[in-house]
All heavy atoms as TSV, in Angstrom:
chain	resi	resn	atom	element	x	y	z
A	1	MET	N	N	80.553	139.224	126.133
A	1	MET	CA	C	81.634	138.997	125.266
A	1	MET	C	C	82.860	138.641	126.112
A	1	MET	O	O	83.318	139.478	126.915
A	1	MET	CB	C	81.822	140.198	124.392
A	1	MET	CG	C	82.895	139.987	123.269
A	1	MET	SD	S	83.033	141.414	122.233
A	1	MET	CE	C	81.779	141.023	121.037
A	2	LYS	N	N	83.504	137.533	125.910
A	2	LYS	CA	C	84.669	137.116	126.662
A	2	LYS	C	C	85.967	137.649	125.977
A	2	LYS	O	O	86.033	137.669	124.798
A	2	LYS	CB	C	84.792	135.619	126.721
A	2	LYS	CG	C	85.816	135.174	127.753
A	2	LYS	CD	C	85.598	133.643	127.949
A	2	LYS	CE	C	86.356	133.198	129.166
A	2	LYS	NZ	N	86.053	131.779	129.518
A	3	THR	N	N	86.910	138.145	126.869
A	3	THR	CA	C	88.079	138.797	126.235
A	3	THR	C	C	89.180	137.579	126.114
A	3	THR	O	O	89.374	136.840	126.979
A	3	THR	CB	C	88.643	139.825	127.199
A	3	THR	OG1	O	87.655	140.835	127.303
A	3	THR	CG2	C	89.942	140.449	126.542
A	4	ILE	N	N	89.831	137.665	124.923
A	4	ILE	CA	C	90.973	136.714	124.635
A	4	ILE	C	C	92.223	137.522	124.520
A	4	ILE	O	O	92.258	138.596	123.879
A	4	ILE	CB	C	90.657	136.041	123.249
A	4	ILE	CG1	C	89.367	135.249	123.223
A	4	ILE	CG2	C	91.878	135.065	122.860
A	4	ILE	CD1	C	89.319	134.157	124.256
A	5	TYR	N	N	93.296	137.137	125.164
A	5	TYR	CA	C	94.596	137.761	125.163
A	5	TYR	C	C	95.538	137.092	124.329
A	5	TYR	O	O	95.809	135.862	124.416
A	5	TYR	CB	C	95.150	137.916	126.518
A	5	TYR	CG	C	94.308	138.793	127.443
A	5	TYR	CD1	C	93.256	138.143	128.272
A	5	TYR	CD2	C	94.450	140.133	127.483
A	5	TYR	CE1	C	92.447	138.867	129.021
A	5	TYR	CE2	C	93.575	140.878	128.256
A	5	TYR	CZ	C	92.609	140.277	129.109
A	5	TYR	OH	O	91.808	141.022	129.878
A	6	LEU	N	N	96.097	137.796	123.238
A	6	LEU	CA	C	97.089	137.267	122.354
A	6	LEU	C	C	98.374	138.009	122.559
A	6	LEU	O	O	98.350	139.249	122.468
A	6	LEU	CB	C	96.636	137.409	120.915
A	6	LEU	CG	C	95.324	136.750	120.545
A	6	LEU	CD1	C	95.036	136.901	119.085
A	6	LEU	CD2	C	95.262	135.240	120.861
A	7	GLU	N	N	99.448	137.324	122.767
A	7	GLU	CA	C	100.783	137.977	122.982
A	7	GLU	C	C	101.580	137.731	121.745
A	7	GLU	O	O	102.082	136.602	121.591
A	7	GLU	CB	C	101.456	137.386	124.246
A	7	GLU	CG	C	102.771	138.099	124.551
A	7	GLU	CD	C	103.330	137.585	125.827
A	7	GLU	OE1	O	102.623	137.292	126.783
A	7	GLU	OE2	O	104.615	137.417	125.824
A	8	TRP	N	N	101.802	138.722	120.972
A	8	TRP	CA	C	102.562	138.603	119.681
A	8	TRP	C	C	104.059	138.576	119.936
A	8	TRP	O	O	104.517	139.432	120.688
A	8	TRP	CB	C	102.122	139.803	118.781
A	8	TRP	CG	C	100.765	139.605	118.290
A	8	TRP	CD1	C	99.613	139.968	118.943
A	8	TRP	CD2	C	100.278	138.863	117.154
A	8	TRP	NE1	N	98.478	139.604	118.240
A	8	TRP	CE2	C	98.926	138.838	117.161
A	8	TRP	CE3	C	100.974	138.135	116.141
A	8	TRP	CZ2	C	98.149	138.249	116.177
A	8	TRP	CZ3	C	100.220	137.578	115.177
A	8	TRP	CH2	C	98.825	137.575	115.186
A	9	SER	N	N	104.740	137.631	119.259
A	9	SER	CA	C	106.182	137.517	119.437
A	9	SER	C	C	106.953	138.288	118.496
A	9	SER	O	O	108.181	138.320	118.506
A	9	SER	CB	C	106.524	136.007	119.418
A	9	SER	OG	O	106.234	135.443	118.185
A	10	ASP	N	N	106.280	138.964	117.518
A	10	ASP	CA	C	107.034	139.729	116.533
A	10	ASP	C	C	105.996	140.747	115.888
A	10	ASP	O	O	104.789	140.758	116.185
A	10	ASP	CB	C	107.540	138.852	115.351
A	10	ASP	CG	C	106.380	138.056	114.736
A	10	ASP	OD1	O	105.439	138.611	114.233
A	10	ASP	OD2	O	106.507	136.807	114.742
A	11	ALA	N	N	106.620	141.755	115.168
A	11	ALA	CA	C	105.805	142.794	114.670
A	11	ALA	C	C	105.191	142.403	113.256
A	11	ALA	O	O	104.381	143.159	112.679
A	11	ALA	CB	C	106.648	144.050	114.504
A	12	GLU	N	N	105.619	141.333	112.704
A	12	GLU	CA	C	105.190	140.986	111.408
A	12	GLU	C	C	103.801	140.123	111.384
A	12	GLU	O	O	103.508	139.624	110.314
A	12	GLU	CB	C	106.251	140.208	110.675
A	12	GLU	CG	C	107.368	141.059	110.234
A	12	GLU	CD	C	108.375	141.289	111.376
A	12	GLU	OE1	O	108.572	140.379	112.172
A	12	GLU	OE2	O	108.952	142.454	111.428
A	13	GLY	N	N	103.259	139.857	112.536
A	13	GLY	CA	C	102.076	139.091	112.536
A	13	GLY	C	C	102.226	137.607	112.285
A	13	GLY	O	O	101.269	136.924	111.917
A	14	VAL	N	N	103.490	137.157	112.579
A	14	VAL	CA	C	103.796	135.730	112.269
A	14	VAL	C	C	103.427	134.792	113.352
A	14	VAL	O	O	102.794	133.680	113.159
A	14	VAL	CB	C	105.223	135.569	111.784
A	14	VAL	CG1	C	105.665	134.094	111.702
A	14	VAL	CG2	C	105.494	136.362	110.590
A	15	SER	N	N	103.651	135.051	114.629
A	15	SER	CA	C	103.593	134.180	115.722
A	15	SER	C	C	103.008	134.781	116.941
A	15	SER	O	O	103.288	135.965	117.235
A	15	SER	CB	C	104.988	133.658	115.987
A	15	SER	OG	O	105.002	132.780	117.158
A	16	PHE	N	N	102.137	134.040	117.749
A	16	PHE	CA	C	101.621	134.583	118.914
A	16	PHE	C	C	101.357	133.424	119.923
A	16	PHE	O	O	101.284	132.280	119.548
A	16	PHE	CB	C	100.357	135.422	118.727
A	16	PHE	CG	C	99.244	134.628	118.177
A	16	PHE	CD1	C	98.306	133.974	119.096
A	16	PHE	CD2	C	99.067	134.463	116.869
A	16	PHE	CE1	C	97.318	133.349	118.537
A	16	PHE	CE2	C	97.960	133.730	116.367
A	16	PHE	CZ	C	97.087	133.103	117.181
A	17	ILE	N	N	101.190	133.894	121.184
A	17	ILE	CA	C	100.817	132.955	122.241
A	17	ILE	C	C	99.371	133.248	122.777
A	17	ILE	O	O	99.091	134.447	122.942
A	17	ILE	CB	C	101.825	133.077	123.510
A	17	ILE	CG1	C	103.201	132.821	123.056
A	17	ILE	CG2	C	101.332	132.166	124.631
A	17	ILE	CD1	C	103.508	131.395	122.652
A	18	LEU	N	N	98.494	132.276	122.782
A	18	LEU	CA	C	97.110	132.449	123.249
A	18	LEU	C	C	97.166	132.245	124.738
A	18	LEU	O	O	97.641	131.141	125.233
A	18	LEU	CB	C	96.252	131.449	122.638
A	18	LEU	CG	C	94.855	131.297	123.194
A	18	LEU	CD1	C	94.024	132.528	123.022
A	18	LEU	CD2	C	94.139	130.090	122.576
A	19	ARG	N	N	96.730	133.209	125.517
A	19	ARG	CA	C	96.573	133.016	126.959
A	19	ARG	C	C	95.299	132.133	127.203
A	19	ARG	O	O	94.166	132.604	127.021
A	19	ARG	CB	C	96.409	134.366	127.685
A	19	ARG	CG	C	97.647	135.251	127.489
A	19	ARG	CD	C	98.799	134.608	128.113
A	19	ARG	NE	N	99.992	135.428	127.889
A	19	ARG	CZ	C	101.253	135.042	128.202
A	19	ARG	NH1	N	101.438	133.864	128.724
A	19	ARG	NH2	N	102.300	135.841	127.891
A	20	THR	N	N	95.490	130.945	127.595
A	20	THR	CA	C	94.364	129.951	127.738
A	20	THR	C	C	93.765	129.894	129.059
A	20	THR	O	O	92.733	129.130	129.234
A	20	THR	CB	C	94.825	128.562	127.320
A	20	THR	OG1	O	95.952	128.169	128.058
A	20	THR	CG2	C	95.271	128.524	125.813
A	21	SER	N	N	94.206	130.551	130.109
A	21	SER	CA	C	93.634	130.387	131.377
A	21	SER	C	C	92.212	130.929	131.386
A	21	SER	O	O	91.912	131.990	130.767
A	21	SER	CB	C	94.500	131.127	132.454
A	21	SER	OG	O	94.570	132.552	132.174
A	22	GLY	N	N	91.391	130.231	132.004
A	22	GLY	CA	C	89.977	130.599	132.131
A	22	GLY	C	C	89.049	130.189	130.828
A	22	GLY	O	O	87.938	130.469	130.876
A	23	LEU	N	N	89.687	129.518	129.844
A	23	LEU	CA	C	88.913	129.026	128.797
A	23	LEU	C	C	88.360	127.596	128.975
A	23	LEU	O	O	89.103	126.730	129.484
A	23	LEU	CB	C	89.799	129.020	127.499
A	23	LEU	CG	C	90.218	130.365	126.993
A	23	LEU	CD1	C	91.107	130.108	125.801
A	23	LEU	CD2	C	89.057	131.273	126.591
A	24	TRP	N	N	87.133	127.400	128.677
A	24	TRP	CA	C	86.528	126.036	128.705
A	24	TRP	C	C	87.096	125.320	127.419
A	24	TRP	O	O	87.396	125.962	126.451
A	24	TRP	CB	C	85.046	126.151	128.692
A	24	TRP	CG	C	84.448	126.686	129.889
A	24	TRP	CD1	C	84.163	128.044	130.082
A	24	TRP	CD2	C	84.169	126.058	131.094
A	24	TRP	NE1	N	83.599	128.170	131.344
A	24	TRP	CE2	C	83.568	126.950	132.044
A	24	TRP	CE3	C	84.240	124.713	131.480
A	24	TRP	CZ2	C	83.219	126.635	133.266
A	24	TRP	CZ3	C	83.833	124.316	132.758
A	24	TRP	CH2	C	83.281	125.289	133.626
A	25	PRO	N	N	87.091	123.986	127.562
A	25	PRO	CA	C	87.585	123.223	126.376
A	25	PRO	C	C	86.794	123.502	125.069
A	25	PRO	O	O	87.379	123.643	123.961
A	25	PRO	CB	C	87.366	121.738	126.808
A	25	PRO	CG	C	87.479	121.751	128.216
A	25	PRO	CD	C	86.907	123.058	128.668
A	26	PHE	N	N	85.460	123.676	125.116
A	26	PHE	CA	C	84.685	124.069	123.968
A	26	PHE	C	C	85.039	125.412	123.390
A	26	PHE	O	O	85.120	125.592	122.125
A	26	PHE	CB	C	83.231	123.940	124.177
A	26	PHE	CG	C	82.648	125.169	124.817
A	26	PHE	CD1	C	82.146	126.224	124.176
A	26	PHE	CD2	C	82.569	125.217	126.292
A	26	PHE	CE1	C	81.564	127.268	124.836
A	26	PHE	CE2	C	81.997	126.238	126.909
A	26	PHE	CZ	C	81.490	127.256	126.293
A	27	GLU	N	N	85.449	126.372	124.320
A	27	GLU	CA	C	85.890	127.669	123.833
A	27	GLU	C	C	87.175	127.613	123.079
A	27	GLU	O	O	87.394	128.201	122.043
A	27	GLU	CB	C	85.998	128.663	124.998
A	27	GLU	CG	C	84.681	129.000	125.654
A	27	GLU	CD	C	84.805	129.892	126.847
A	27	GLU	OE1	O	85.640	129.490	127.722
A	27	GLU	OE2	O	84.047	130.820	127.011
A	28	PHE	N	N	88.111	126.865	123.645
A	28	PHE	CA	C	89.379	126.664	123.049
A	28	PHE	C	C	89.174	126.069	121.663
A	28	PHE	O	O	89.921	126.462	120.715
A	28	PHE	CB	C	90.330	125.836	123.907
A	28	PHE	CG	C	91.719	125.592	123.285
A	28	PHE	CD1	C	92.589	126.626	123.276
A	28	PHE	CD2	C	92.000	124.447	122.667
A	28	PHE	CE1	C	93.825	126.529	122.638
A	28	PHE	CE2	C	93.246	124.239	122.114
A	28	PHE	CZ	C	94.197	125.332	122.119
A	29	GLN	N	N	88.321	125.049	121.536
A	29	GLN	CA	C	88.099	124.410	120.192
A	29	GLN	C	C	87.640	125.426	119.160
A	29	GLN	O	O	88.122	125.394	118.013
A	29	GLN	CB	C	87.151	123.304	120.325
A	29	GLN	CG	C	87.810	122.059	121.032
A	29	GLN	CD	C	86.810	120.966	121.346
A	29	GLN	OE1	O	85.607	121.144	121.196
A	29	GLN	NE2	N	87.292	119.777	121.736
A	30	GLU	N	N	86.615	126.257	119.572
A	30	GLU	CA	C	86.101	127.224	118.578
A	30	GLU	C	C	87.052	128.380	118.315
A	30	GLU	O	O	87.126	128.744	117.137
A	30	GLU	CB	C	84.711	127.719	119.027
A	30	GLU	CG	C	84.676	128.632	120.221
A	30	GLU	CD	C	83.262	129.093	120.636
A	30	GLU	OE1	O	82.321	128.629	120.052
A	30	GLU	OE2	O	83.192	129.910	121.535
A	31	ILE	N	N	87.927	128.740	119.286
A	31	ILE	CA	C	88.902	129.673	119.023
A	31	ILE	C	C	89.944	129.147	118.091
A	31	ILE	O	O	90.453	129.806	117.109
A	31	ILE	CB	C	89.489	130.161	120.353
A	31	ILE	CG1	C	88.455	131.040	121.154
A	31	ILE	CG2	C	90.788	130.965	120.168
A	31	ILE	CD1	C	88.875	131.225	122.551
A	32	ASN	N	N	90.361	127.889	118.289
A	32	ASN	CA	C	91.345	127.289	117.526
A	32	ASN	C	C	90.904	127.140	116.069
A	32	ASN	O	O	91.680	127.445	115.089
A	32	ASN	CB	C	91.700	125.846	118.045
A	32	ASN	CG	C	92.865	125.267	117.386
A	32	ASN	OD1	O	93.902	125.953	117.173
A	32	ASN	ND2	N	92.692	123.927	116.927
A	33	ALA	N	N	89.597	126.846	115.841
A	33	ALA	CA	C	89.051	126.755	114.573
A	33	ALA	C	C	89.095	128.149	113.868
A	33	ALA	O	O	89.392	128.215	112.633
A	33	ALA	CB	C	87.593	126.275	114.550
A	34	ALA	N	N	88.889	129.135	114.561
A	34	ALA	CA	C	88.983	130.582	114.054
A	34	ALA	C	C	90.372	130.914	113.638
A	34	ALA	O	O	90.593	131.436	112.589
A	34	ALA	CB	C	88.462	131.598	114.985
A	35	PHE	N	N	91.354	130.490	114.427
A	35	PHE	CA	C	92.810	130.749	113.984
A	35	PHE	C	C	93.208	130.008	112.736
A	35	PHE	O	O	93.801	130.521	111.884
A	35	PHE	CB	C	93.669	130.239	115.131
A	35	PHE	CG	C	93.668	131.038	116.392
A	35	PHE	CD1	C	93.899	130.449	117.648
A	35	PHE	CD2	C	93.342	132.440	116.348
A	35	PHE	CE1	C	93.843	131.189	118.762
A	35	PHE	CE2	C	93.280	133.136	117.522
A	35	PHE	CZ	C	93.568	132.598	118.757
A	36	VAL	N	N	92.758	128.704	112.584
A	36	VAL	CA	C	92.906	127.922	111.419
A	36	VAL	C	C	92.308	128.615	110.264
A	36	VAL	O	O	92.931	128.765	109.152
A	36	VAL	CB	C	92.482	126.482	111.575
A	36	VAL	CG1	C	92.530	125.752	110.244
A	36	VAL	CG2	C	93.245	125.774	112.707
A	37	ALA	N	N	91.171	129.108	110.320
A	37	ALA	CA	C	90.411	129.808	109.307
A	37	ALA	C	C	91.048	131.026	108.872
A	37	ALA	O	O	91.048	131.479	107.691
A	37	ALA	CB	C	88.927	130.047	109.687
A	38	ALA	N	N	91.787	131.706	109.885
A	38	ALA	CA	C	92.602	132.941	109.610
A	38	ALA	C	C	93.929	132.667	109.018
A	38	ALA	O	O	94.692	133.616	108.801
A	38	ALA	CB	C	92.634	133.804	110.795
A	39	GLY	N	N	94.364	131.399	108.849
A	39	GLY	CA	C	95.622	131.088	108.233
A	39	GLY	C	C	96.675	130.782	109.255
A	39	GLY	O	O	97.919	130.937	108.912
A	40	TYR	N	N	96.363	130.431	110.416
A	40	TYR	CA	C	97.418	130.103	111.450
A	40	TYR	C	C	97.328	128.613	111.820
A	40	TYR	O	O	96.226	128.013	111.764
A	40	TYR	CB	C	97.190	130.952	112.686
A	40	TYR	CG	C	97.677	132.373	112.519
A	40	TYR	CD1	C	96.867	133.273	111.839
A	40	TYR	CD2	C	98.813	132.810	113.036
A	40	TYR	CE1	C	97.334	134.628	111.642
A	40	TYR	CE2	C	99.254	134.145	112.820
A	40	TYR	CZ	C	98.516	134.960	112.075
A	40	TYR	OH	O	98.912	136.263	111.866
A	41	VAL	N	N	98.409	128.014	112.189
A	41	VAL	CA	C	98.495	126.642	112.585
A	41	VAL	C	C	98.983	126.547	114.074
A	41	VAL	O	O	99.853	127.375	114.408
A	41	VAL	CB	C	99.315	125.705	111.698
A	41	VAL	CG1	C	98.673	125.585	110.192
A	41	VAL	CG2	C	100.754	126.264	111.571
A	42	GLY	N	N	98.539	125.613	114.781
A	42	GLY	CA	C	98.937	125.444	116.100
A	42	GLY	C	C	100.260	124.646	116.254
A	42	GLY	O	O	100.431	123.684	115.495
A	43	HIS	N	N	101.125	125.061	117.131
A	43	HIS	CA	C	102.293	124.434	117.472
A	43	HIS	C	C	102.241	124.221	119.020
A	43	HIS	O	O	102.798	125.044	119.794
A	43	HIS	CB	C	103.535	125.204	117.182
A	43	HIS	CG	C	103.736	125.173	115.642
A	43	HIS	ND1	N	104.395	124.218	114.984
A	43	HIS	CD2	C	103.436	126.219	114.748
A	43	HIS	CE1	C	104.427	124.503	113.632
A	43	HIS	NE2	N	103.812	125.715	113.520
A	44	GLY	N	N	101.557	123.174	119.451
A	44	GLY	CA	C	101.252	123.022	120.828
A	44	GLY	C	C	99.939	123.641	121.257
A	44	GLY	O	O	99.159	124.047	120.336
A	45	ALA	N	N	99.595	123.632	122.501
A	45	ALA	CA	C	98.287	124.009	122.926
A	45	ALA	C	C	97.994	125.590	122.814
A	45	ALA	O	O	96.823	125.963	122.630
A	45	ALA	CB	C	98.000	123.629	124.370
A	46	SER	N	N	98.986	126.394	122.798
A	46	SER	CA	C	98.745	127.804	122.834
A	46	SER	C	C	99.651	128.677	122.015
A	46	SER	O	O	99.570	129.880	121.961
A	46	SER	CB	C	98.848	128.402	124.324
A	46	SER	OG	O	100.174	128.107	124.766
A	47	HIS	N	N	100.469	128.010	121.189
A	47	HIS	CA	C	101.378	128.771	120.330
A	47	HIS	C	C	100.859	128.556	118.825
A	47	HIS	O	O	100.837	127.402	118.380
A	47	HIS	CB	C	102.846	128.303	120.522
A	47	HIS	CG	C	103.775	128.992	119.641
A	47	HIS	ND1	N	104.717	128.418	118.765
A	47	HIS	CD2	C	103.975	130.374	119.406
A	47	HIS	CE1	C	105.436	129.298	118.198
A	47	HIS	NE2	N	104.997	130.492	118.559
A	48	PHE	N	N	100.717	129.660	118.098
A	48	PHE	CA	C	100.227	129.648	116.732
A	48	PHE	C	C	101.087	130.368	115.844
A	48	PHE	O	O	101.673	131.471	116.200
A	48	PHE	CB	C	98.834	130.138	116.680
A	48	PHE	CG	C	97.819	129.376	117.408
A	48	PHE	CD1	C	97.589	129.524	118.719
A	48	PHE	CD2	C	97.041	128.457	116.726
A	48	PHE	CE1	C	96.700	128.772	119.496
A	48	PHE	CE2	C	96.131	127.650	117.422
A	48	PHE	CZ	C	95.964	127.739	118.738
A	49	VAL	N	N	101.351	129.946	114.651
A	49	VAL	CA	C	102.213	130.479	113.626
A	49	VAL	C	C	101.532	130.664	112.345
A	49	VAL	O	O	100.774	129.737	111.922
A	49	VAL	CB	C	103.502	129.670	113.456
A	49	VAL	CG1	C	104.350	130.230	112.404
A	49	VAL	CG2	C	104.241	129.490	114.789
A	50	SER	N	N	101.690	131.720	111.700
A	50	SER	CA	C	101.043	132.027	110.403
A	50	SER	C	C	101.588	131.146	109.336
A	50	SER	O	O	102.787	130.935	109.273
A	50	SER	CB	C	101.240	133.514	110.000
A	50	SER	OG	O	100.718	133.771	108.708
A	51	THR	N	N	100.676	130.742	108.400
A	51	THR	CA	C	101.106	129.974	107.255
A	51	THR	C	C	101.743	130.926	106.136
A	51	THR	O	O	102.346	130.479	105.179
A	51	THR	CB	C	100.034	129.152	106.631
A	51	THR	OG1	O	98.917	130.022	106.291
A	51	THR	CG2	C	99.534	128.067	107.699
A	52	THR	N	N	101.501	132.134	106.329
A	52	THR	CA	C	101.965	133.250	105.401
A	52	THR	C	C	102.983	134.031	106.209
A	52	THR	O	O	102.571	134.643	107.280
A	52	THR	CB	C	100.905	134.180	104.845
A	52	THR	OG1	O	99.962	133.279	104.170
A	52	THR	CG2	C	101.407	135.176	103.875
A	53	GLN	N	N	104.259	134.264	105.715
A	53	GLN	CA	C	105.167	135.042	106.488
A	53	GLN	C	C	105.871	135.931	105.581
A	53	GLN	O	O	106.348	135.493	104.584
A	53	GLN	CB	C	106.135	134.009	107.223
A	53	GLN	CG	C	105.474	133.180	108.231
A	53	GLN	CD	C	106.365	132.288	108.963
A	53	GLN	OE1	O	107.607	132.467	108.968
A	53	GLN	NE2	N	105.848	131.290	109.640
A	54	PRO	N	N	106.069	137.224	105.944
A	54	PRO	CA	C	105.352	137.893	107.020
A	54	PRO	C	C	103.881	138.021	106.806
A	54	PRO	O	O	103.401	137.890	105.680
A	54	PRO	CB	C	106.050	139.232	107.086
A	54	PRO	CG	C	106.482	139.580	105.669
A	54	PRO	CD	C	106.816	138.210	105.095
A	55	ASN	N	N	103.128	138.335	107.854
A	55	ASN	CA	C	101.668	138.389	107.785
A	55	ASN	C	C	101.251	139.647	108.575
A	55	ASN	O	O	100.671	139.511	109.611
A	55	ASN	CB	C	101.018	137.182	108.294
A	55	ASN	CG	C	99.559	137.103	108.046
A	55	ASN	OD1	O	99.003	138.031	107.459
A	55	ASN	ND2	N	98.898	136.062	108.510
A	56	PRO	N	N	101.507	140.841	108.090
A	56	PRO	CA	C	101.229	142.057	108.819
A	56	PRO	C	C	99.628	142.227	109.099
A	56	PRO	O	O	99.260	142.918	109.982
A	56	PRO	CB	C	101.769	143.198	107.977
A	56	PRO	CG	C	101.931	142.635	106.627
A	56	PRO	CD	C	102.183	141.157	106.821
A	57	GLY	N	N	98.881	141.660	108.234
A	57	GLY	CA	C	97.395	141.775	108.390
A	57	GLY	C	C	96.812	140.688	109.344
A	57	GLY	O	O	95.644	140.713	109.660
A	58	GLY	N	N	97.692	139.753	109.776
A	58	GLY	CA	C	97.240	138.697	110.609
A	58	GLY	C	C	96.419	139.083	111.831
A	58	GLY	O	O	95.372	138.569	112.126
A	59	PRO	N	N	97.002	140.099	112.663
A	59	PRO	CA	C	96.174	140.435	113.844
A	59	PRO	C	C	94.853	140.924	113.547
A	59	PRO	O	O	93.833	140.569	114.258
A	59	PRO	CB	C	97.024	141.583	114.463
A	59	PRO	CG	C	98.516	141.168	113.968
A	59	PRO	CD	C	98.323	140.647	112.668
A	60	ARG	N	N	94.574	141.654	112.434
A	60	ARG	CA	C	93.321	142.158	112.099
A	60	ARG	C	C	92.386	140.984	111.573
A	60	ARG	O	O	91.202	140.910	112.008
A	60	ARG	CB	C	93.370	143.146	110.924
A	60	ARG	CG	C	92.111	143.800	110.491
A	60	ARG	CD	C	91.635	144.867	111.516
A	60	ARG	NE	N	90.427	144.378	112.157
A	60	ARG	CZ	C	89.961	144.809	113.287
A	60	ARG	NH1	N	90.649	145.681	114.013
A	60	ARG	NH2	N	88.907	144.322	113.911
A	61	VAL	N	N	92.929	140.039	110.873
A	61	VAL	CA	C	92.106	138.891	110.423
A	61	VAL	C	C	91.649	138.054	111.605
A	61	VAL	O	O	90.453	137.649	111.721
A	61	VAL	CB	C	92.902	138.021	109.463
A	61	VAL	CG1	C	92.226	136.736	109.103
A	61	VAL	CG2	C	93.207	138.817	108.179
A	62	ILE	N	N	92.572	137.865	112.606
A	62	ILE	CA	C	92.180	137.116	113.821
A	62	ILE	C	C	91.149	137.826	114.577
A	62	ILE	O	O	90.224	137.273	115.061
A	62	ILE	CB	C	93.463	136.706	114.556
A	62	ILE	CG1	C	94.300	135.674	113.952
A	62	ILE	CG2	C	93.176	136.324	115.994
A	62	ILE	CD1	C	95.602	135.387	114.527
A	63	THR	N	N	91.314	139.138	114.762
A	63	THR	CA	C	90.344	139.879	115.506
A	63	THR	C	C	88.966	139.873	114.816
A	63	THR	O	O	87.969	139.552	115.616
A	63	THR	CB	C	90.790	141.456	115.547
A	63	THR	OG1	O	91.995	141.467	116.248
A	63	THR	CG2	C	89.818	142.278	116.250
A	64	ASP	N	N	88.851	139.942	113.553
A	64	ASP	CA	C	87.625	139.842	112.896
A	64	ASP	C	C	87.002	138.520	113.000
A	64	ASP	O	O	85.776	138.401	113.298
A	64	ASP	CB	C	87.779	140.151	111.388
A	64	ASP	CG	C	88.165	141.634	111.085
A	64	ASP	OD1	O	88.060	142.451	112.023
A	64	ASP	OD2	O	88.584	141.901	109.918
A	65	ALA	N	N	87.809	137.458	112.913
A	65	ALA	CA	C	87.203	136.037	113.006
A	65	ALA	C	C	86.721	135.798	114.390
A	65	ALA	O	O	85.712	135.176	114.624
A	65	ALA	CB	C	88.337	135.076	112.651
A	66	LEU	N	N	87.446	136.227	115.449
A	66	LEU	CA	C	87.005	135.965	116.812
A	66	LEU	C	C	85.867	136.876	117.225
A	66	LEU	O	O	84.983	136.428	117.964
A	66	LEU	CB	C	88.190	136.072	117.752
A	66	LEU	CG	C	89.208	134.935	117.609
A	66	LEU	CD1	C	90.406	135.199	118.454
A	66	LEU	CD2	C	88.693	133.614	117.950
A	67	GLU	N	N	85.908	138.092	116.759
A	67	GLU	CA	C	84.726	138.994	117.065
A	67	GLU	C	C	83.439	138.458	116.502
A	67	GLU	O	O	82.302	138.527	116.972
A	67	GLU	CB	C	84.987	140.441	116.634
A	67	GLU	CG	C	85.978	141.166	117.647
A	67	GLU	CD	C	86.368	142.562	117.277
A	67	GLU	OE1	O	85.982	142.889	116.032
A	67	GLU	OE2	O	86.963	143.216	117.991
A	68	ALA	N	N	83.576	137.803	115.286
A	68	ALA	CA	C	82.405	137.263	114.644
A	68	ALA	C	C	81.758	136.153	115.430
A	68	ALA	O	O	80.558	135.864	115.243
A	68	ALA	CB	C	82.795	136.735	113.235
A	69	ILE	N	N	82.477	135.459	116.287
A	69	ILE	CA	C	81.979	134.361	117.093
A	69	ILE	C	C	81.756	134.798	118.574
A	69	ILE	O	O	81.630	133.943	119.451
A	69	ILE	CB	C	82.770	133.066	117.059
A	69	ILE	CG1	C	84.227	133.239	117.434
A	69	ILE	CG2	C	82.671	132.539	115.572
A	69	ILE	CD1	C	84.970	131.935	117.495
A	70	GLY	N	N	81.878	136.048	118.836
A	70	GLY	CA	C	81.531	136.587	120.167
A	70	GLY	C	C	82.742	136.845	121.171
A	70	GLY	O	O	82.476	136.873	122.347
A	71	TYR	N	N	83.884	136.976	120.707
A	71	TYR	CA	C	85.113	137.205	121.631
A	71	TYR	C	C	85.665	138.640	121.377
A	71	TYR	O	O	85.678	139.110	120.203
A	71	TYR	CB	C	86.196	136.183	121.364
A	71	TYR	CG	C	85.773	134.836	121.837
A	71	TYR	CD1	C	85.208	133.906	120.897
A	71	TYR	CD2	C	85.942	134.384	123.110
A	71	TYR	CE1	C	84.883	132.641	121.272
A	71	TYR	CE2	C	85.581	133.095	123.497
A	71	TYR	CZ	C	85.065	132.221	122.668
A	71	TYR	OH	O	84.548	131.019	123.034
A	72	LYS	N	N	86.098	139.215	122.415
A	72	LYS	CA	C	86.889	140.442	122.379
A	72	LYS	C	C	88.368	140.131	122.388
A	72	LYS	O	O	88.721	139.290	123.179
A	72	LYS	CB	C	86.482	141.429	123.487
A	72	LYS	CG	C	87.214	142.696	123.436
A	72	LYS	CD	C	86.732	143.551	124.674
A	72	LYS	CE	C	87.416	144.937	124.490
A	72	LYS	NZ	N	88.203	145.321	125.624
A	73	ILE	N	N	89.116	140.822	121.571
A	73	ILE	CA	C	90.554	140.555	121.491
A	73	ILE	C	C	91.408	141.593	122.092
A	73	ILE	O	O	91.133	142.821	121.765
A	73	ILE	CB	C	91.015	140.294	120.063
A	73	ILE	CG1	C	90.119	139.265	119.403
A	73	ILE	CG2	C	92.399	139.795	119.942
A	73	ILE	CD1	C	89.919	138.015	120.046
A	74	GLU	N	N	92.363	141.297	122.893
A	74	GLU	CA	C	93.407	142.197	123.385
A	74	GLU	C	C	94.735	141.763	122.846
A	74	GLU	O	O	95.173	140.674	123.096
A	74	GLU	CB	C	93.455	142.301	124.889
A	74	GLU	CG	C	92.152	142.835	125.554
A	74	GLU	CD	C	92.075	144.360	125.308
A	74	GLU	OE1	O	93.083	145.051	125.148
A	74	GLU	OE2	O	90.993	144.827	125.345
A	75	HIS	N	N	95.354	142.546	121.989
A	75	HIS	CA	C	96.650	142.292	121.413
A	75	HIS	C	C	97.754	142.827	122.321
A	75	HIS	O	O	97.656	143.965	122.754
A	75	HIS	CB	C	96.786	142.827	120.028
A	75	HIS	CG	C	95.904	142.202	119.026
A	75	HIS	ND1	N	96.058	141.019	118.447
A	75	HIS	CD2	C	94.659	142.702	118.562
A	75	HIS	CE1	C	95.072	140.783	117.627
A	75	HIS	NE2	N	94.256	141.759	117.686
A	76	GLN	N	N	98.750	142.020	122.685
A	76	GLN	CA	C	99.824	142.489	123.502
A	76	GLN	C	C	101.112	142.201	122.824
A	76	GLN	O	O	101.215	141.192	122.013
A	76	GLN	CB	C	99.822	141.788	124.922
A	76	GLN	CG	C	98.555	141.919	125.623
A	76	GLN	CD	C	98.337	141.044	126.807
A	76	GLN	OE1	O	98.969	140.079	126.973
A	76	GLN	NE2	N	97.489	141.471	127.814
A	77	ARG	N	N	102.073	142.925	123.073
A	77	ARG	CA	C	103.498	142.762	122.440
A	77	ARG	C	C	104.435	142.522	123.515
A	77	ARG	O	O	104.410	142.891	124.631
A	77	ARG	CB	C	103.926	143.966	121.625
A	77	ARG	CG	C	102.909	144.308	120.522
A	77	ARG	CD	C	103.578	144.069	119.149
A	77	ARG	NE	N	102.574	144.435	118.115
A	77	ARG	CZ	C	102.313	143.612	117.195
A	77	ARG	NH1	N	102.779	142.510	117.090
A	77	ARG	NH2	N	101.497	144.012	116.310
């Protein structure tokens, strides 16, 4: 299980930065698809913003979606 690091820019679950170092292109694609399914849209290669604001449940939804496809999530503030 590969660890993914998400650095949240706020406490409301609205926006975060994905640490992309060490990810293969196919991994980034499947991770990006999980973010979209969780209600987030990409703004650039590694910055994602929730379509629902505020979104306090966002971190949990993302964790569930990524764990379902075999990734471990570390949330950072």
